[in-house]
ROMI-14460 format. One record per residue (C-alpha): x, y, z. Coordinates in nm, 4 decimals, always signed. Layout:
<sites>
       east      north         up
          X          Y          Z
...
</sites>
This chain:
<sites>
       east      north         up
    +0.0000    +0.0000    +0.0000
    +0.2877    +0.2379    +0.0758
    +0.4523    +0.1547    -0.2573
    +0.1332    +0.2318    -0.4524
    +0.0391    +0.5558    -0.2745
    +0.1740    +0.9092    -0.2499
    +0.0973    +0.9387    +0.0316
    -0.0759    +0.6442    +0.1947
    -0.3483    +0.7707    +0.4309
    -0.4217    +0.5423    +0.7274
    -0.7300    +0.5793    +0.9441
    -0.6690    +0.5033    +1.3138
    -0.3936    +0.2506    +1.2399
    -0.2859    -0.0206    +1.4812
    +0.0723    +0.0027    +1.6055
    +0.0783    -0.3480    +1.7538
    +0.0226    -0.5068    +1.4119
    +0.3544    -0.3646    +1.2890
    +0.5279    -0.6405    +1.4845
    +0.3082    -0.9198    +1.3448
    +0.4673    -1.1917    +1.1324
    +0.3070    -1.0812    +0.8064
    +0.4043    -0.7135    +0.8274
    +0.6974    -0.6075    +0.6086
    +0.7318    -0.2627    +0.7675
    +0.8895    -0.2387    +1.1110
    +0.8059    +0.0098    +1.3839
    +1.1032    +0.2410    +1.3269
    +1.0609    +0.2304    +0.9502
    +0.6909    +0.3131    +0.9832
    +0.7667    +0.6177    +1.1991
    +1.0246    +0.7301    +0.9421
    +0.7624    +0.7081    +0.6658
    +0.5194    +0.9204    +0.8692
    +0.7920    +1.1721    +0.9520
    +0.8837    +1.2043    +0.5840
    +0.5183    +1.2346    +0.4761
    +0.5032    +0.9095    +0.2781
    +0.2376    +0.7869    +0.5233
    -0.0286    +1.0174    +0.6673
    -0.2285    +0.9227    +0.9772
    -0.5785    +1.0475    +1.0563
    -0.7868    +0.9532    +1.3624
    -1.0030    +1.0906    +1.6407
    -0.8221    +1.2773    +1.9152
    -0.8472    +0.9999    +2.1753
    -0.6846    +0.7469    +1.9419
    -0.3901    +0.9732    +1.8668
    -0.3371    +1.1421    +2.2011
    -0.4635    +0.9243    +2.4885
    -0.2662    +0.6186    +2.5948
    -0.5308    +0.5368    +2.8566
    -0.8049    +0.5328    +2.5898
    -0.6054    +0.3017    +2.3643
    -0.5005    +0.0584    +2.6348
    -0.8609    +0.0181    +2.7562
    -1.0127    -0.0114    +2.4078
    -1.2255    -0.3235    +2.3306
    -0.9991    -0.4067    +2.0337
    -0.7462    -0.5812    +2.2525
    -0.5367    -0.7093    +1.9612
    -0.4797    -0.3848    +1.7760
    -0.5494    -0.0874    +2.0010
    -0.2752    -0.0917    +2.2698
    -0.0343    +0.2001    +2.2762
    +0.3213    +0.1213    +2.1585
    +0.5514    +0.3959    +2.2937
    +0.8164    +0.3668    +2.0181
    +0.5477    +0.4392    +1.7587
    +0.2637    +0.6225    +1.9275
    +0.4717    +0.8681    +2.1287
    +0.6189    +0.9852    +1.7967
    +0.2816    +0.9938    +1.6207
    +0.1398    +1.2058    +1.9043
    +0.4402    +1.4400    +1.8865
    +0.3951    +1.4865    +1.5096
    +0.0204    +1.5459    +1.5554
    +0.0890    +1.8230    +1.8035
    +0.3672    +1.9692    +1.5878
    +0.1465    +1.9745    +1.2761
    -0.1728    +2.1010    +1.4449
    -0.1268    +2.4609    +1.3263
    -0.0113    +2.3774    +0.9735
    -0.2415    +2.3987    +0.6702
    -0.4309    +2.0707    +0.6260
    -0.2419    +1.9526    +0.3135
    +0.0876    +1.9828    +0.5027
    -0.0154    +1.7801    +0.8079
    +0.1381    +1.4348    +0.8404
    -0.0859    +1.3396    +1.1349
    -0.4391    +1.4799    +1.1389
    -0.6746    +1.4927    +1.4372
    -1.0212    +1.4319    +1.2934
    -1.3309    +1.6034    +1.4352
    -1.5402    +1.4209    +1.6934
    -1.7666    +1.1546    +1.5434
    -2.1186    +1.2433    +1.4335
    -2.2336    +0.8875    +1.3667
    -2.3973    +0.8021    +1.6993
    -2.6255    +1.1042    +1.7085
    -2.7195    +1.0638    +1.3432
    -2.7897    +0.6898    +1.3803
    -3.0181    +0.7362    +1.6798
    -3.2187    +1.0042    +1.5004
    -3.2363    +0.8024    +1.1802
    -3.3731    +0.4924    +1.3541
    -3.6466    +0.7035    +1.5162
    -3.7474    +0.8538    +1.1816
    -3.7105    +0.5315    +0.9791
    -3.8148    +0.2323    +1.1959
    -3.8198    +0.0032    +0.8897
    -3.4412    +0.0195    +0.8846
    -3.4387    -0.2285    +1.1755
    -3.5326    -0.5075    +0.9319
    -3.2660    -0.4001    +0.6812
    -2.9982    -0.4086    +0.9497
    -3.1263    -0.7402    +1.0836
    -3.0981    -0.8965    +0.7359
    -2.7443    -0.7758    +0.6751
    -2.6335    -0.8897    +1.0223
    -2.7923    -1.2295    +0.9583
    -2.5880    -1.2638    +0.6371
    -2.2909    -1.1968    +0.8607
    -1.9288    -1.2270    +0.7597
    -2.0061    -1.2241    +0.3887
    -2.1378    -0.8674    +0.3992
    -2.0017    -0.6969    +0.7107
    -1.6473    -0.6148    +0.8255
    -1.5479    -0.8218    +1.1278
    -1.5491    -0.5288    +1.3708
    -1.8977    -0.4157    +1.2677
    -2.0345    -0.7684    +1.2937
    -1.8785    -0.8184    +1.6365
    -2.0415    -0.4973    +1.7594
    -2.3812    -0.6033    +1.6229
    -2.3589    -0.9406    +1.8002
    -2.3034    -0.7662    +2.1326
    -2.6517    -0.6174    +2.0850
    -2.8182    -0.9397    +1.9677
    -3.0972    -0.9076    +2.2272
    -3.1632    -0.5430    +2.1405
    -3.2551    -0.4984    +1.7700
    -3.2826    -0.1234    +1.8023
    -2.9459    -0.0985    +1.9769
    -2.7874    -0.3222    +1.7128
    -2.9275    -0.1051    +1.4333
    -2.7979    +0.2110    +1.5967
    -2.4499    +0.0634    +1.6372
    -2.4297    -0.0716    +1.2808
    -2.5569    +0.2555    +1.1320
    -2.3243    +0.4514    +1.3590
    -2.0246    +0.2596    +1.2300
    -2.1554    +0.2851    +0.8754
    -2.1741    +0.6629    +0.9011
    -1.8314    +0.6924    +1.0620
    -1.6848    +0.4505    +0.8060
    -1.7943    +0.6663    +0.5143
    -1.7078    +0.9872    +0.6980
    -1.3531    +0.8603    +0.7606
    -1.2962    +0.7987    +0.3906
    -1.4299    +1.1422    +0.3018
    -1.2229    +1.3132    +0.5749
    -0.9032    +1.1386    +0.4683
    -0.9048    +1.3064    +0.1291
    -0.7839    +0.9826    -0.0297
    -0.8716    +0.9358    -0.3954
    -0.8953    +0.5553    -0.3784
    -0.9372    +0.3439    -0.0656
    -0.7568    +0.0140    -0.0192
    -1.0190    -0.2431    +0.0748
    -0.8362    -0.5533    +0.1904
    -1.1560    -0.7543    +0.2155
    -1.4638    -0.7730    -0.0042
    -1.6789    -0.7151    +0.3043
    -1.5544    -0.3555    +0.3214
    -1.6632    -0.2876    -0.0338
    -2.0016    -0.4602    +0.0157
    -2.0576    -0.2708    +0.3400
    -2.0005    +0.0626    +0.1708
    -2.2383    -0.0270    -0.1133
    -2.5030    -0.1271    +0.1411
    -2.4560    +0.1976    +0.3318
    -2.5160    +0.3988    +0.0185
    -2.8148    +0.1999    -0.1064
    -3.0328    +0.1194    +0.1936
    -3.1870    +0.4677    +0.1815
    -3.1691    +0.5566    -0.1862
    -3.4506    +0.8073    -0.1568
    -3.2943    +1.0243    +0.1091
    -2.9738    +1.2081    +0.1852
    -2.8700    +1.0035    +0.4846
    -2.5058    +0.9409    +0.4078
    -2.4011    +1.2079    +0.1576
    -2.0255    +1.1543    +0.1906
    -2.0670    +0.7839    +0.1318
    -2.3210    +0.8107    -0.1492
    -2.0960    +1.0404    -0.3518
    -1.8372    +0.7653    -0.3610
    -2.0661    +0.4645    -0.4012
    -1.9962    +0.3740    -0.7629
    -1.6269    +0.4464    -0.7353
    -1.5800    +0.2137    -0.4395
    -1.7622    -0.0944    -0.5509
    -1.4687    -0.2594    -0.7283
    -1.1773    -0.1257    -0.5257
    -1.1597    -0.4374    -0.3098
    -1.0934    -0.6504    -0.6171
    -0.8401    -0.4013    -0.7507
    -0.6570    -0.3885    -0.4156
    -0.6410    -0.7688    -0.4080
    -0.4999    -0.7751    -0.7574
    -0.2491    -0.4991    -0.6868
    -0.1110    -0.6802    -0.3832
    -0.0929    -1.0030    -0.5833
    +0.0939    -0.8247    -0.8628
    +0.3451    -0.6654    -0.6251
    +0.4017    -0.9989    -0.4489
    +0.4825    -1.1521    -0.7884
    +0.7344    -0.8743    -0.8532
    +0.8816    -0.9264    -0.5054
    +0.9463    -1.2919    -0.5846
    +1.1257    -1.2266    -0.9131
    +1.3126    -0.9156    -0.8006
    +1.6374    -0.8267    -0.6312
    +1.5078    -0.5573    -0.3959
    +1.4154    -0.6383    -0.0375
    +1.4266    -0.2863    +0.1085
    +1.1157    -0.0798    +0.0350
    +1.2966    +0.2351    +0.1478
    +1.5008    +0.2397    -0.1735
    +1.1786    +0.2669    -0.3746
    +0.9708    +0.5036    -0.1618
    +1.0160    +0.8636    -0.2687
    +1.1715    +0.7724    -0.6025
    +1.0467    +0.8561    -0.9511
    +0.9224    +0.4973    -0.9781
    +0.7163    +0.5400    -0.6604
    +0.5328    +0.8391    -0.8090
    +0.4829    +0.6512    -1.1383
    +0.3309    +0.3477    -0.9654
    +0.0943    +0.5617    -0.7572
    -0.0216    +0.7552    -1.0639
    -0.0612    +0.4332    -1.2652
    -0.2796    +0.2731    -0.9985
    -0.4836    +0.5919    -0.9478
    -0.5529    +0.6091    -1.3214
    -0.6766    +0.2493    -1.3223
    -0.9022    +0.3201    -1.0227
    -1.0548    +0.6156    -1.2064
    -1.1290    +0.3920    -1.5057
    -1.2787    +0.1220    -1.2830
    -1.5341    +0.3683    -1.1485
    -1.7032    +0.3942    -1.4883
    -1.6341    +0.0523    -1.6440
    -1.8431    -0.2611    -1.6530
    -1.7660    -0.4523    -1.3288
    -1.7113    -0.7693    -1.5316
    -1.4045    -0.6079    -1.6919
    -1.2266    -0.5513    -1.3599
    -1.0977    -0.9066    -1.3223
    -0.7325    -0.9139    -1.4323
    -0.7359    -0.5445    -1.5202
    -0.4030    -0.4543    -1.3577
    -0.2202    -0.7402    -1.5278
    -0.3717    -0.6459    -1.8635
    -0.2750    -0.2818    -1.8223
    +0.0815    -0.3679    -1.7243
    +0.1128    -0.6129    -2.0148
    -0.0121    -0.3445    -2.2547
    +0.2378    -0.0930    -2.1163
    +0.5235    -0.3413    -2.1603
    +0.4132    -0.4283    -2.5144
    +0.3934    -0.0626    -2.6163
    +0.7334    +0.0345    -2.4721
    +1.0540    +0.0269    -2.6747
    +1.4107    -0.0240    -2.5576
    +1.6939    +0.1330    -2.7612
    +2.0728    +0.1644    -2.7440
    +2.1086    -0.2056    -2.6742
    +2.3737    -0.4421    -2.8078
    +2.1527    -0.5362    -3.1025
    +2.1151    -0.1757    -3.2169
    +2.4880    -0.1025    -3.1852
    +2.5929    -0.4152    -3.3734
    +2.3669    -0.3094    -3.6616
    +2.5986    -0.0101    -3.7178
    +2.9184    -0.0930    -3.9089
    +3.1442    +0.1889    -3.7907
    +3.0936    +0.1466    -3.4140
    +3.1467    -0.2286    -3.4517
    +3.4818    -0.1651    -3.6230
    +3.5849    +0.0780    -3.3515
    +3.4835    -0.1795    -3.0947
    +3.7097    -0.4449    -3.2560
    +4.0123    -0.2157    -3.2841
    +3.9693    -0.0648    -2.9420
    +3.9194    -0.4010    -2.7764
    +4.2233    -0.5497    -2.9530
    +4.4427    -0.2627    -2.8403
    +4.3138    -0.2809    -2.4901
    +4.3616    -0.6556    -2.4628
    +4.7139    -0.6197    -2.5955
    +4.7806    -0.3817    -2.3109
    +4.6479    -0.6379    -2.0679
    +4.8635    -0.9131    -2.2169
    +5.1937    -0.7260    -2.2118
    +5.1586    -0.4879    -1.9219
    +4.9321    -0.6780    -1.6838
    +4.5936    -0.5575    -1.5654
    +4.6896    -0.2017    -1.4761
    +4.4383    +0.0768    -1.4330
    +4.5490    +0.2324    -1.7633
    +4.5158    -0.0889    -1.9621
    +4.1720    -0.1624    -1.8191
    +4.0722    +0.1934    -1.9067
    +4.2019    +0.1268    -2.2583
    +3.9564    -0.1617    -2.2957
    +3.6652    +0.0469    -2.1766
    +3.7464    +0.3633    -2.3688
    +3.8571    +0.1869    -2.6872
    +3.5326    -0.0125    -2.6994
    +3.3128    +0.2760    -2.5876
    +3.0639    +0.2993    -2.8800
    +2.9423    -0.0593    -2.8732
    +3.0774    -0.1301    -2.5283
    +2.8331    +0.1181    -2.3833
    +2.5530    -0.0567    -2.5692
    +2.6747    -0.3876    -2.4303
    +2.6791    -0.2497    -2.0766
    +2.3246    -0.1230    -2.1268
    +2.2158    -0.4601    -2.2575
    +2.3652    -0.6284    -1.9520
    +2.1979    -0.3799    -1.7233
    +2.4975    -0.1818    -1.5983
    +2.4006    +0.1367    -1.7819
    +2.0400    +0.2451    -1.8225
    +1.9172    +0.1893    -2.1770
    +1.6782    +0.4315    -2.3418
    +1.3309    +0.3010    -2.2531
    +1.0090    +0.4634    -2.3686
    +0.7835    +0.2959    -2.1114
    +0.7296    +0.3411    -1.7401
    +1.0257    +0.2610    -1.5184
    +0.8294    +0.1801    -1.2019
    +0.8018    -0.1996    -1.2627
    +1.1808    -0.2206    -1.2943
    +1.2630    +0.0173    -1.0104
    +1.0242    -0.1699    -0.7806
    +1.1363    -0.5185    -0.8874
    +1.5100    -0.4737    -0.9472
    +1.5953    -0.1340    -0.8001
    +1.7252    -0.0255    -1.1448
    +1.5931    +0.1100    -1.4722
    +1.4840    -0.1111    -1.7602
    +1.7367    -0.3145    -1.9563
    +1.6902    -0.5903    -2.2111
    +1.7627    -0.8548    -1.9499
    +1.5208    -0.7038    -1.6971
    +1.2465    -0.6631    -1.9551
    +1.2818    -1.0330    -2.0349
    +1.2758    -1.1378    -1.6697
    +0.9691    -0.9266    -1.5990
    +0.7798    -1.0600    -1.9004
    +0.8579    -1.4194    -1.8019
    +0.7421    -1.3558    -1.4445
    +0.4107    -1.2216    -1.5749
    +0.3670    -1.5109    -1.8187
    +0.4085    -1.2873    -2.1250
    +0.5764    -1.3933    -2.4507
    +0.9144    -1.2356    -2.5334
    +0.8914    -0.8977    -2.6969
    +1.1174    -0.9144    -2.9980
    +1.1263    -0.5416    -3.0649
    +1.3542    -0.4250    -2.7833
    +1.6479    -0.2837    -2.9772
</sites>
């Protein structure tokens, strides 16, 4: 998510989960990303400021205060409080309005009790785990359950609107379904304006997020880069974020049936359309540079044979063979070749710009046929 966002906005994030087995970002690294503005945090005041509130929160797994992380997040929140909103790295959100709205809405629309009862009955298929758990605590009080579900629904949509994010990462289909349900259960009214504005744009983001994470895991497996910090803040980072944002914008207006495999298709199309020049093939097609390469290399090797591998003789090999030697180095990946496509897949996967060898490796990893026109 960090790699595909500039910046990633997190709502009331858990600090304890940074130390879980599946998390690739450590506590210190996470704080560094927030400090640098690559990750922005937004939450209610109690979550950001009060250790007592966090340590007594019902979410025992994820809420507890971690001093190494949360002391720093609180410090940044206080430091940024007077800055213009776009410059804040940690944002204290206004107090929630969901509870008051939900209570009033249930009074004015008693039929909503049945709608909430049905969605709770469907359970884990349609509701995020936290919302469902809250509803079950009110199983003997239908009105109380409806108020709590609608309260969380309102706050859920309000959080997305307040974050200013252009595309949410839904890591479970339940999140996407929940947001659609929020927007549709009262189609005649204006109950959840912030949520309704985003209804159509959100409905397929869960599938896109799944596919994005799958794609990046594939690139992780084939690549040479294990440190995300080398990628974050680079030109490739901005390219990846813009590429994903563009696809999300398209998904908002496309037929949902076309979403499956969309990211892989878009990346394959980008790779097919790109051209790689100044490679060994293109240099060898030119007669004069090839002749210079032969003469220069012969002279250089003679220096190696008679004088030993001195700095000057090694330089003779490199300088004498410069015209095609530079093309060879580009082909082998030591010098960046001229590439007309996006560099983010190569910077993310290999930590370097495109070369003929890297283009081939990436295409094989994605199950694509070789692209013969790379020189």
